[in-house]
PDB file of N, CA, C and O in Angstrom:
ATOM      1  N   LEU A   1       9.108 -32.112 -16.098  1.00  0.00           N
ATOM      2  CA  LEU A   1      10.496 -32.612 -15.718  1.00  0.00           C
ATOM      3  C   LEU A   1      10.566 -34.123 -15.142  1.00  0.00           C
ATOM      4  O   LEU A   1      10.965 -35.133 -15.722  1.00  0.00           O
ATOM      5  N   ASN A   2      10.041 -33.973 -13.777  1.00  0.00           N
ATOM      6  CA  ASN A   2      10.079 -35.267 -13.217  1.00  0.00           C
ATOM      7  C   ASN A   2       8.990 -34.977 -12.276  1.00  0.00           C
ATOM      8  O   ASN A   2       8.270 -33.979 -12.302  1.00  0.00           O
ATOM      9  N   SER A   3       8.929 -36.231 -11.207  1.00  0.00           N
ATOM     10  CA  SER A   3       8.238 -35.930 -10.421  1.00  0.00           C
ATOM     11  C   SER A   3       8.341 -35.052  -8.961  1.00  0.00           C
ATOM     12  O   SER A   3       7.464 -34.995  -8.099  1.00  0.00           O
ATOM     13  N   PHE A   4       9.493 -34.477  -8.946  1.00  0.00           N
ATOM     14  CA  PHE A   4      10.083 -33.486  -7.951  1.00  0.00           C
ATOM     15  C   PHE A   4       9.969 -32.325  -8.496  1.00  0.00           C
ATOM     16  O   PHE A   4      10.009 -31.367  -7.725  1.00  0.00           O
ATOM     17  N   CYS A   5       9.815 -32.087  -9.796  1.00  0.00           N
ATOM     18  CA  CYS A   5       9.802 -30.760 -10.469  1.00  0.00           C
ATOM     19  C   CYS A   5       9.322 -30.573 -11.749  1.00  0.00           C
ATOM     20  O   CYS A   5       9.778 -31.128 -12.748  1.00  0.00           O
ATOM     21  N   PHE A   6       8.256 -29.668 -11.719  1.00  0.00           N
ATOM     22  CA  PHE A   6       7.324 -29.518 -12.799  1.00  0.00           C
ATOM     23  C   PHE A   6       7.743 -28.205 -13.431  1.00  0.00           C
ATOM     24  O   PHE A   6       8.187 -27.321 -12.698  1.00  0.00           O
ATOM     25  N   GLY A   7       7.647 -28.038 -14.566  1.00  0.00           N
ATOM     26  CA  GLY A   7       7.373 -26.741 -15.587  1.00  0.00           C
ATOM     27  C   GLY A   7       6.084 -26.765 -16.212  1.00  0.00           C
ATOM     28  O   GLY A   7       5.600 -27.751 -16.767  1.00  0.00           O
ATOM     29  N   PHE A   8       5.552 -25.646 -16.098  1.00  0.00           N
ATOM     30  CA  PHE A   8       4.478 -25.462 -17.158  1.00  0.00           C
ATOM     31  C   PHE A   8       4.669 -24.462 -18.243  1.00  0.00           C
ATOM     32  O   PHE A   8       5.241 -23.397 -18.009  1.00  0.00           O
ATOM     33  N   ARG A   9       4.128 -24.822 -19.635  1.00  0.00           N
ATOM     34  CA  ARG A   9       3.946 -23.924 -20.777  1.00  0.00           C
ATOM     35  C   ARG A   9       2.930 -23.521 -20.878  1.00  0.00           C
ATOM     36  O   ARG A   9       2.141 -24.465 -20.860  1.00  0.00           O
ATOM     37  N   PHE A  10       2.281 -22.300 -21.018  1.00  0.00           N
ATOM     38  CA  PHE A  10       1.135 -21.703 -21.615  1.00  0.00           C
ATOM     39  C   PHE A  10       1.068 -21.536 -22.908  1.00  0.00           C
ATOM     40  O   PHE A  10       1.801 -20.658 -23.363  1.00  0.00           O
ATOM     41  N   PHE A  11       0.483 -22.051 -23.552  1.00  0.00           N
ATOM     42  CA  PHE A  11       0.601 -22.120 -25.211  1.00  0.00           C
ATOM     43  C   PHE A  11      -0.209 -21.054 -25.664  1.00  0.00           C
ATOM     44  O   PHE A  11      -0.433 -21.005 -26.874  1.00  0.00           O
ATOM     45  N   GLN A  12      -0.826 -19.953 -24.716  1.00  0.00           N
ATOM     46  CA  GLN A  12      -1.566 -18.858 -24.976  1.00  0.00           C
ATOM     47  C   GLN A  12      -0.937 -17.728 -24.011  1.00  0.00           C
ATOM     48  O   GLN A  12      -1.600 -17.268 -23.081  1.00  0.00           O
ATOM     49  N   SER A  13      -0.004 -17.431 -24.204  1.00  0.00           N
ATOM     50  CA  SER A  13       0.621 -16.135 -23.276  1.00  0.00           C
ATOM     51  C   SER A  13      -0.091 -15.254 -22.820  1.00  0.00           C
ATOM     52  O   SER A  13       0.126 -14.822 -21.689  1.00  0.00           O
ATOM     53  N   ASN A  14      -1.058 -14.803 -23.552  1.00  0.00           N
ATOM     54  CA  ASN A  14      -1.996 -13.653 -23.372  1.00  0.00           C
ATOM     55  C   ASN A  14      -3.081 -13.926 -22.375  1.00  0.00           C
ATOM     56  O   ASN A  14      -3.858 -13.006 -22.117  1.00  0.00           O
ATOM     57  N   LEU A  15      -3.255 -15.357 -21.649  1.00  0.00           N
ATOM     58  CA  LEU A  15      -4.215 -15.640 -20.777  1.00  0.00           C
ATOM     59  C   LEU A  15      -3.588 -15.003 -19.219  1.00  0.00           C
ATOM     60  O   LEU A  15      -4.357 -14.577 -18.358  1.00  0.00           O
ATOM     61  N   PHE A  16      -2.360 -15.023 -19.075  1.00  0.00           N
ATOM     62  CA  PHE A  16      -2.346 -14.781 -17.556  1.00  0.00           C
ATOM     63  C   PHE A  16      -1.258 -13.453 -17.755  1.00  0.00           C
ATOM     64  O   PHE A  16      -0.514 -13.255 -18.715  1.00  0.00           O
ATOM     65  N   ASN A  17      -1.397 -12.760 -16.728  1.00  0.00           N
ATOM     66  CA  ASN A  17      -0.560 -11.538 -16.301  1.00  0.00           C
ATOM     67  C   ASN A  17       0.372 -12.150 -15.496  1.00  0.00           C
ATOM     68  O   ASN A  17      -0.018 -12.714 -14.474  1.00  0.00           O
ATOM     69  N   PRO A  18       1.777 -12.133 -15.845  1.00  0.00           N
ATOM     70  CA  PRO A  18       2.808 -12.945 -15.020  1.00  0.00           C
ATOM     71  C   PRO A  18       2.648 -12.695 -13.476  1.00  0.00           C
ATOM     72  O   PRO A  18       2.667 -13.684 -12.743  1.00  0.00           O
ATOM     73  N   GLU A  19       2.482 -11.368 -12.898  1.00  0.00           N
ATOM     74  CA  GLU A  19       2.558 -10.993 -11.623  1.00  0.00           C
ATOM     75  C   GLU A  19       1.287 -11.672 -10.764  1.00  0.00           C
ATOM     76  O   GLU A  19       1.299 -12.056  -9.594  1.00  0.00           O
ATOM     77  N   PHE A  20       0.215 -11.692 -11.705  1.00  0.00           N
ATOM     78  CA  PHE A  20      -0.978 -12.575 -11.190  1.00  0.00           C
ATOM     79  C   PHE A  20      -0.598 -14.067 -10.781  1.00  0.00           C
ATOM     80  O   PHE A  20      -0.949 -14.508  -9.687  1.00  0.00           O
ATOM     81  N   LEU A  21       0.118 -14.820 -11.674  1.00  0.00           N
ATOM     82  CA  LEU A  21       0.458 -16.073 -11.432  1.00  0.00           C
ATOM     83  C   LEU A  21       1.285 -16.043 -10.189  1.00  0.00           C
ATOM     84  O   LEU A  21       1.085 -16.872  -9.301  1.00  0.00           O
ATOM     85  N   LYS A  22       2.276 -15.051 -10.080  1.00  0.00           N
ATOM     86  CA  LYS A  22       2.888 -15.038  -8.607  1.00  0.00           C
ATOM     87  C   LYS A  22       2.113 -15.320  -7.359  1.00  0.00           C
ATOM     88  O   LYS A  22       2.444 -16.142  -6.504  1.00  0.00           O
ATOM     89  N   TYR A  23       0.930 -14.472  -7.333  1.00  0.00           N
ATOM     90  CA  TYR A  23      -0.006 -14.512  -6.367  1.00  0.00           C
ATOM     91  C   TYR A  23      -0.551 -15.861  -6.254  1.00  0.00           C
ATOM     92  O   TYR A  23      -0.509 -16.512  -5.210  1.00  0.00           O
ATOM     93  N   LEU A  24      -1.173 -16.351  -7.583  1.00  0.00           N
ATOM     94  CA  LEU A  24      -2.295 -17.474  -7.783  1.00  0.00           C
ATOM     95  C   LEU A  24      -1.134 -18.555  -7.336  1.00  0.00           C
ATOM     96  O   LEU A  24      -1.632 -19.201  -6.414  1.00  0.00           O
ATOM     97  N   PHE A  25      -0.004 -18.955  -7.556  1.00  0.00           N
ATOM     98  CA  PHE A  25       0.497 -19.964  -7.221  1.00  0.00           C
ATOM     99  C   PHE A  25       1.294 -20.055  -5.645  1.00  0.00           C
ATOM    100  O   PHE A  25       1.827 -21.043  -5.139  1.00  0.00           O
ATOM    101  N   ARG A  26       1.178 -18.826  -5.155  1.00  0.00           N
ATOM    102  CA  ARG A  26       1.274 -18.603  -3.716  1.00  0.00           C
ATOM    103  C   ARG A  26       0.122 -18.913  -2.734  1.00  0.00           C
ATOM    104  O   ARG A  26       0.248 -19.250  -1.557  1.00  0.00           O
ATOM    105  N   SER A  27      -1.122 -18.723  -3.487  1.00  0.00           N
ATOM    106  CA  SER A  27      -2.526 -18.670  -2.626  1.00  0.00           C
ATOM    107  C   SER A  27      -2.460 -20.023  -1.946  1.00  0.00           C
ATOM    108  O   SER A  27      -1.892 -20.999  -2.437  1.00  0.00           O
ATOM    109  N   GLY A  28      -3.192 -20.003  -0.575  1.00  0.00           N
ATOM    110  CA  GLY A  28      -3.525 -21.242  -0.216  1.00  0.00           C
ATOM    111  C   GLY A  28      -4.498 -22.564  -0.672  1.00  0.00           C
ATOM    112  O   GLY A  28      -4.478 -23.783  -0.501  1.00  0.00           O
ATOM    113  N   SER A  29      -5.449 -21.464  -1.426  1.00  0.00           N
ATOM    114  CA  SER A  29      -6.511 -22.849  -2.161  1.00  0.00           C
ATOM    115  C   SER A  29      -5.550 -23.688  -3.342  1.00  0.00           C
ATOM    116  O   SER A  29      -5.403 -24.907  -3.434  1.00  0.00           O
ATOM    117  N   LEU A  30      -5.096 -22.864  -4.000  1.00  0.00           N
ATOM    118  CA  LEU A  30      -4.040 -23.677  -5.045  1.00  0.00           C
ATOM    119  C   LEU A  30      -3.019 -24.754  -4.667  1.00  0.00           C
ATOM    120  O   LEU A  30      -2.790 -25.835  -5.209  1.00  0.00           O
ATOM    121  N   ARG A  31      -2.339 -24.042  -3.347  1.00  0.00           N
ATOM    122  CA  ARG A  31      -1.464 -24.853  -2.566  1.00  0.00           C
ATOM    123  C   ARG A  31      -2.052 -26.286  -2.134  1.00  0.00           C
ATOM    124  O   ARG A  31      -1.443 -27.356  -2.161  1.00  0.00           O
ATOM    125  N   LYS A  32      -3.349 -26.061  -1.738  1.00  0.00           N
ATOM    126  CA  LYS A  32      -3.886 -27.354  -1.034  1.00  0.00           C
ATOM    127  C   LYS A  32      -4.250 -27.940  -2.275  1.00  0.00           C
ATOM    128  O   LYS A  32      -3.778 -29.077  -2.293  1.00  0.00           O
ATOM    129  N   GLN A  33      -4.897 -27.681  -3.367  1.00  0.00           N
ATOM    130  CA  GLN A  33      -4.981 -28.777  -4.314  1.00  0.00           C
ATOM    131  C   GLN A  33      -3.654 -29.331  -5.010  1.00  0.00           C
ATOM    132  O   GLN A  33      -3.641 -30.503  -5.386  1.00  0.00           O
ATOM    133  N   ILE A  34      -2.717 -28.644  -5.159  1.00  0.00           N
ATOM    134  CA  ILE A  34      -1.216 -29.313  -5.234  1.00  0.00           C
ATOM    135  C   ILE A  34      -0.852 -30.383  -4.226  1.00  0.00           C
ATOM    136  O   ILE A  34      -0.480 -31.506  -4.567  1.00  0.00           O
ATOM    137  N   ASN A  35      -0.975 -29.988  -2.978  1.00  0.00           N
ATOM    138  CA  ASN A  35      -0.655 -30.645  -2.123  1.00  0.00           C
ATOM    139  C   ASN A  35      -1.293 -32.033  -2.084  1.00  0.00           C
ATOM    140  O   ASN A  35      -0.655 -33.010  -1.690  1.00  0.00           O
ATOM    141  N   LYS A  36      -2.661 -32.113  -2.531  1.00  0.00           N
ATOM    142  CA  LYS A  36      -3.260 -33.370  -2.783  1.00  0.00           C
ATOM    143  C   LYS A  36      -2.935 -34.240  -3.810  1.00  0.00           C
ATOM    144  O   LYS A  36      -3.557 -35.288  -3.983  1.00  0.00           O
ATOM    145  N   THR A  37      -1.984 -33.879  -4.523  1.00  0.00           N
ATOM    146  CA  THR A  37      -1.505 -34.539  -5.734  1.00  0.00           C
ATOM    147  C   THR A  37      -0.124 -35.169  -5.389  1.00  0.00           C
ATOM    148  O   THR A  37       0.504 -35.727  -6.288  1.00  0.00           O
ATOM    149  N   ALA A  38       0.364 -35.107  -4.153  1.00  0.00           N
ATOM    150  CA  ALA A  38       1.724 -35.466  -3.796  1.00  0.00           C
ATOM    151  C   ALA A  38       1.740 -36.527  -3.010  1.00  0.00           C
ATOM    152  O   ALA A  38       0.764 -36.620  -2.266  1.00  0.00           O
ATOM    153  N   SER A  39       2.498 -37.312  -2.943  1.00  0.00           N
ATOM    154  CA  SER A  39       2.645 -38.434  -1.927  1.00  0.00           C
ATOM    155  C   SER A  39       4.363 -38.545  -1.391  1.00  0.00           C
ATOM    156  O   SER A  39       5.199 -38.032  -2.135  1.00  0.00           O
ATOM    157  N   GLY A  40       4.719 -39.056  -0.416  1.00  0.00           N
ATOM    158  CA  GLY A  40       5.861 -39.146  -0.078  1.00  0.00           C
ATOM    159  C   GLY A  40       5.708 -38.715   1.528  1.00  0.00           C
ATOM    160  O   GLY A  40       4.703 -38.262   2.076  1.00  0.00           O
ATOM    161  N   VAL A  41       7.256 -39.045   2.221  1.00  0.00           N
ATOM    162  CA  VAL A  41       7.278 -38.622   3.438  1.00  0.00           C
ATOM    163  C   VAL A  41       8.513 -37.447   3.635  1.00  0.00           C
ATOM    164  O   VAL A  41       8.227 -36.353   4.122  1.00  0.00           O
ATOM    165  N   THR A  42       9.687 -37.722   3.280  1.00  0.00           N
ATOM    166  CA  THR A  42      10.568 -36.565   3.161  1.00  0.00           C
ATOM    167  C   THR A  42      10.964 -36.022   1.943  1.00  0.00           C
ATOM    168  O   THR A  42      11.739 -35.072   1.829  1.00  0.00           O
ATOM    169  N   ARG A  43      10.361 -36.706   0.916  1.00  0.00           N
ATOM    170  CA  ARG A  43      10.750 -36.040  -0.187  1.00  0.00           C
ATOM    171  C   ARG A  43       9.366 -36.537  -1.157  1.00  0.00           C
ATOM    172  O   ARG A  43       9.181 -37.732  -1.389  1.00  0.00           O
ATOM    173  N   PHE A  44       8.371 -35.387  -1.718  1.00  0.00           N
ATOM    174  CA  PHE A  44       7.008 -35.524  -2.138  1.00  0.00           C
ATOM    175  C   PHE A  44       7.402 -35.696  -3.768  1.00  0.00           C
ATOM    176  O   PHE A  44       8.247 -34.986  -4.313  1.00  0.00           O
ATOM    177  N   ASN A  45       6.668 -36.732  -4.435  1.00  0.00           N
ATOM    178  CA  ASN A  45       6.584 -36.845  -5.664  1.00  0.00           C
ATOM    179  C   ASN A  45       5.073 -36.326  -5.995  1.00  0.00           C
ATOM    180  O   ASN A  45       4.070 -36.597  -5.333  1.00  0.00           O
ATOM    181  N   VAL A  46       5.135 -35.539  -7.140  1.00  0.00           N
ATOM    182  CA  VAL A  46       3.718 -34.914  -7.527  1.00  0.00           C
ATOM    183  C   VAL A  46       3.259 -36.004  -8.671  1.00  0.00           C
ATOM    184  O   VAL A  46       4.140 -36.454  -9.404  1.00  0.00           O
ATOM    185  N   SER A  47       2.101 -36.373  -8.814  1.00  0.00           N
ATOM    186  CA  SER A  47       1.837 -37.326  -9.678  1.00  0.00           C
ATOM    187  C   SER A  47       1.124 -36.410 -10.901  1.00  0.00           C
ATOM    188  O   SER A  47       0.163 -35.664 -10.715  1.00  0.00           O
ATOM    189  N   LYS A  48       1.710 -36.599 -12.017  1.00  0.00           N
ATOM    190  CA  LYS A  48       1.450 -35.904 -13.298  1.00  0.00           C
ATOM    191  C   LYS A  48      -0.009 -35.975 -13.624  1.00  0.00           C
ATOM    192  O   LYS A  48      -0.605 -35.017 -14.117  1.00  0.00           O
ATOM    193  N   LYS A  49      -0.659 -37.282 -13.305  1.00  0.00           N
ATOM    194  CA  LYS A  49      -2.041 -37.422 -13.765  1.00  0.00           C
ATOM    195  C   LYS A  49      -2.831 -36.875 -13.029  1.00  0.00           C
ATOM    196  O   LYS A  49      -3.876 -36.436 -13.509  1.00  0.00           O
ATOM    197  N   LYS A  50      -2.550 -36.748 -11.634  1.00  0.00           N
ATOM    198  CA  LYS A  50      -3.470 -36.059 -10.688  1.00  0.00           C
ATOM    199  C   LYS A  50      -3.028 -34.529 -10.582  1.00  0.00           C
ATOM    200  O   LYS A  50      -3.692 -33.808  -9.836  1.00  0.00           O
ATOM    201  N   MET A  51      -2.121 -34.075 -11.170  1.00  0.00           N
ATOM    202  CA  MET A  51      -1.955 -32.630 -11.170  1.00  0.00           C
ATOM    203  C   MET A  51      -3.026 -32.158 -12.558  1.00  0.00           C
ATOM    204  O   MET A  51      -3.497 -31.037 -12.752  1.00  0.00           O
ATOM    205  N   GLY A  52      -3.159 -33.036 -13.159  1.00  0.00           N
ATOM    206  CA  GLY A  52      -4.268 -32.913 -14.372  1.00  0.00           C
ATOM    207  C   GLY A  52      -5.542 -32.320 -13.780  1.00  0.00           C
ATOM    208  O   GLY A  52      -6.268 -31.595 -14.461  1.00  0.00           O
ATOM    209  N   SER A  53      -5.835 -32.651 -12.417  1.00  0.00           N
ATOM    210  CA  SER A  53      -7.061 -32.385 -11.920  1.00  0.00           C
ATOM    211  C   SER A  53      -6.851 -30.907 -11.330  1.00  0.00           C
ATOM    212  O   SER A  53      -7.913 -30.288 -11.391  1.00  0.00           O
ATOM    213  N   VAL A  54      -6.088 -30.356 -10.927  1.00  0.00           N
ATOM    214  CA  VAL A  54      -5.699 -29.149 -10.452  1.00  0.00           C
ATOM    215  C   VAL A  54      -6.598 -28.297 -11.197  1.00  0.00           C
ATOM    216  O   VAL A  54      -6.824 -28.522 -12.386  1.00  0.00           O
ATOM    217  N   LEU A  55      -7.194 -27.205 -10.489  1.00  0.00           N
ATOM    218  CA  LEU A  55      -8.289 -26.468 -11.541  1.00  0.00           C
ATOM    219  C   LEU A  55      -7.336 -24.755 -11.086  1.00  0.00           C
ATOM    220  O   LEU A  55      -7.039 -24.287  -9.987  1.00  0.00           O
ATOM    221  N   ILE A  56      -7.121 -24.275 -12.393  1.00  0.00           N
ATOM    222  CA  ILE A  56      -6.414 -23.071 -12.192  1.00  0.00           C
ATOM    223  C   ILE A  56      -7.629 -21.883 -12.506  1.00  0.00           C
ATOM    224  O   ILE A  56      -8.317 -22.138 -13.494  1.00  0.00           O
ATOM    225  N   PRO A  57      -7.852 -21.028 -12.007  1.00  0.00           N
ATOM    226  CA  PRO A  57      -8.779 -19.985 -12.509  1.00  0.00           C
ATOM    227  C   PRO A  57      -7.978 -19.116 -13.401  1.00  0.00           C
ATOM    228  O   PRO A  57      -6.792 -18.804 -13.297  1.00  0.00           O
ATOM    229  N   ILE A  58      -8.916 -18.760 -14.362  1.00  0.00           N
ATOM    230  CA  ILE A  58      -8.278 -17.915 -15.272  1.00  0.00           C
ATOM    231  C   ILE A  58      -9.413 -16.670 -15.400  1.00  0.00           C
ATOM    232  O   ILE A  58     -10.293 -16.741 -16.258  1.00  0.00           O
ATOM    233  N   PRO A  59      -9.313 -15.469 -14.431  1.00  0.00           N
ATOM    234  CA  PRO A  59      -9.865 -14.650 -14.801  1.00  0.00           C
ATOM    235  C   PRO A  59      -9.717 -13.661 -15.882  1.00  0.00           C
ATOM    236  O   PRO A  59      -8.593 -13.819 -16.358  1.00  0.00           O
ATOM    237  N   PRO A  60     -10.368 -12.679 -16.506  1.00  0.00           N
ATOM    238  CA  PRO A  60      -9.955 -11.559 -17.409  1.00  0.00           C
ATOM    239  C   PRO A  60      -8.865 -10.945 -17.077  1.00  0.00           C
ATOM    240  O   PRO A  60      -8.588 -10.886 -15.879  1.00  0.00           O
ATOM    241  N   LEU A  61      -7.985 -10.342 -18.060  1.00  0.00           N
ATOM    242  CA  LEU A  61      -6.776  -9.882 -17.712  1.00  0.00           C
ATOM    243  C   LEU A  61      -7.139  -8.514 -16.737  1.00  0.00           C
ATOM    244  O   LEU A  61      -6.477  -8.292 -15.723  1.00  0.00           O
ATOM    245  N   GLU A  62      -7.978  -7.854 -17.054  1.00  0.00           N
ATOM    246  CA  GLU A  62      -8.426  -6.627 -16.301  1.00  0.00           C
ATOM    247  C   GLU A  62      -8.652  -6.959 -14.851  1.00  0.00           C
ATOM    248  O   GLU A  62      -8.364  -6.178 -13.944  1.00  0.00           O
ATOM    249  N   VAL A  63      -9.257  -8.321 -14.644  1.00  0.00           N
ATOM    250  CA  VAL A  63      -9.516  -8.635 -13.412  1.00  0.00           C
ATOM    251  C   VAL A  63      -7.989  -9.082 -12.682  1.00  0.00           C
ATOM    252  O   VAL A  63      -7.608  -8.885 -11.528  1.00  0.00           O
ATOM    253  N   GLN A  64      -7.449  -9.604 -13.572  1.00  0.00           N
ATOM    254  CA  GLN A  64      -6.048 -10.048 -12.900  1.00  0.00           C
ATOM    255  C   GLN A  64      -5.101  -8.827 -12.569  1.00  0.00           C
ATOM    256  O   GLN A  64      -4.427  -8.909 -11.542  1.00  0.00           O
ATOM    257  N   GLN A  65      -4.980  -7.481 -13.518  1.00  0.00           N
ATOM    258  CA  GLN A  65      -4.366  -6.462 -13.107  1.00  0.00           C
ATOM    259  C   GLN A  65      -4.899  -5.924 -11.971  1.00  0.00           C
ATOM    260  O   GLN A  65      -4.198  -5.199 -11.265  1.00  0.00           O
ATOM    261  N   GLU A  66      -6.212  -6.206 -11.639  1.00  0.00           N
ATOM    262  CA  GLU A  66      -6.558  -5.530 -10.527  1.00  0.00           C
ATOM    263  C   GLU A  66      -6.461  -6.238  -9.225  1.00  0.00           C
ATOM    264  O   GLU A  66      -6.653  -5.787  -8.096  1.00  0.00           O
ATOM    265  N   VAL A  67      -6.156  -7.321  -9.563  1.00  0.00           N
ATOM    266  CA  VAL A  67      -5.783  -8.092  -8.225  1.00  0.00           C
ATOM    267  C   VAL A  67      -4.300  -7.738  -7.853  1.00  0.00           C
ATOM    268  O   VAL A  67      -3.980  -7.330  -6.737  1.00  0.00           O
ATOM    269  N   VAL A  68      -3.554  -7.903  -8.735  1.00  0.00           N
ATOM    270  CA  VAL A  68      -2.235  -7.699  -8.806  1.00  0.00           C
ATOM    271  C   VAL A  68      -1.822  -6.049  -8.107  1.00  0.00           C
ATOM    272  O   VAL A  68      -0.859  -5.751  -7.400  1.00  0.00           O
ATOM    273  N   ARG A  69      -2.907  -5.211  -8.597  1.00  0.00           N
ATOM    274  CA  ARG A  69      -2.897  -3.899  -7.946  1.00  0.00           C
ATOM    275  C   ARG A  69      -3.047  -4.040  -6.627  1.00  0.00           C
ATOM    276  O   ARG A  69      -2.116  -3.659  -5.918  1.00  0.00           O
ATOM    277  N   ILE A  70      -3.918  -4.461  -6.173  1.00  0.00           N
ATOM    278  CA  ILE A  70      -4.644  -4.757  -4.760  1.00  0.00           C
ATOM    279  C   ILE A  70      -3.578  -5.298  -3.813  1.00  0.00           C
ATOM    280  O   ILE A  70      -3.470  -4.903  -2.653  1.00  0.00           O
ATOM    281  N   LEU A  71      -2.824  -6.190  -4.351  1.00  0.00           N
ATOM    282  CA  LEU A  71      -2.143  -7.180  -3.477  1.00  0.00           C
ATOM    283  C   LEU A  71      -0.809  -6.540  -3.437  1.00  0.00           C
ATOM    284  O   LEU A  71      -0.261  -6.399  -2.344  1.00  0.00           O
ATOM    285  N   ASP A  72      -0.179  -6.100  -4.629  1.00  0.00           N
ATOM    286  CA  ASP A  72       0.905  -4.910  -4.309  1.00  0.00           C
ATOM    287  C   ASP A  72       0.815  -4.123  -3.373  1.00  0.00           C
ATOM    288  O   ASP A  72       1.675  -4.035  -2.497  1.00  0.00           O
ATOM    289  N   ASN A  73      -0.264  -3.417  -3.418  1.00  0.00           N
ATOM    290  CA  ASN A  73      -0.546  -2.479  -2.420  1.00  0.00           C
ATOM    291  C   ASN A  73      -0.426  -2.614  -0.978  1.00  0.00           C
ATOM    292  O   ASN A  73       0.090  -1.918  -0.104  1.00  0.00           O
ATOM    293  N   PHE A  74      -1.084  -3.766  -0.991  1.00  0.00           N
ATOM    294  CA  PHE A  74      -1.286  -4.569   0.382  1.00  0.00           C
ATOM    295  C   PHE A  74       0.348  -5.107   0.753  1.00  0.00           C
ATOM    296  O   PHE A  74       0.731  -5.098   1.923  1.00  0.00           O
ATOM    297  N   THR A  75       0.969  -5.427  -0.022  1.00  0.00           N
ATOM    298  CA  THR A  75       2.294  -5.810   0.151  1.00  0.00           C
ATOM    299  C   THR A  75       3.144  -4.507   0.875  1.00  0.00           C
ATOM    300  O   THR A  75       3.683  -4.577   1.979  1.00  0.00           O
ATOM    301  N   GLU A  76       3.133  -3.415   0.069  1.00  0.00           N
ATOM    302  CA  GLU A  76       3.862  -2.106   0.307  1.00  0.00           C
ATOM    303  C   GLU A  76       3.420  -2.026   1.861  1.00  0.00           C
ATOM    304  O   GLU A  76       4.313  -2.021   2.708  1.00  0.00           O
ATOM    305  N   LEU A  77       2.287  -1.975   2.190  1.00  0.00           N
ATOM    306  CA  LEU A  77       1.448  -1.861   3.582  1.00  0.00           C
ATOM    307  C   LEU A  77       2.412  -2.290   4.756  1.00  0.00           C
ATOM    308  O   LEU A  77       2.906  -1.665   5.695  1.00  0.00           O
ATOM    309  N   THR A  78       2.492  -3.733   4.294  1.00  0.00           N
ATOM    310  CA  THR A  78       3.075  -4.829   5.483  1.00  0.00           C
ATOM    311  C   THR A  78       4.561  -4.719   5.404  1.00  0.00           C
ATOM    312  O   THR A  78       5.270  -5.395   6.148  1.00  0.00           O
TER     313      THR A  78
END
């Protein structure tokens, strides 16, 4: 969209469980990678070129579903 707001479009919709993506983009390791693509003081710009270097893990759907199950259960306990 611009350097302040990104949109992702996955052309293979069967690669990710949407609930898994919810946890993935909240994870510390992915956020650290994304933070490294940003520059600014009060308003951060994310470089589209640098964003291309961010590694997004794609485990099999069965593993994604198990991760979601475990994290949902953990969330319920807290």
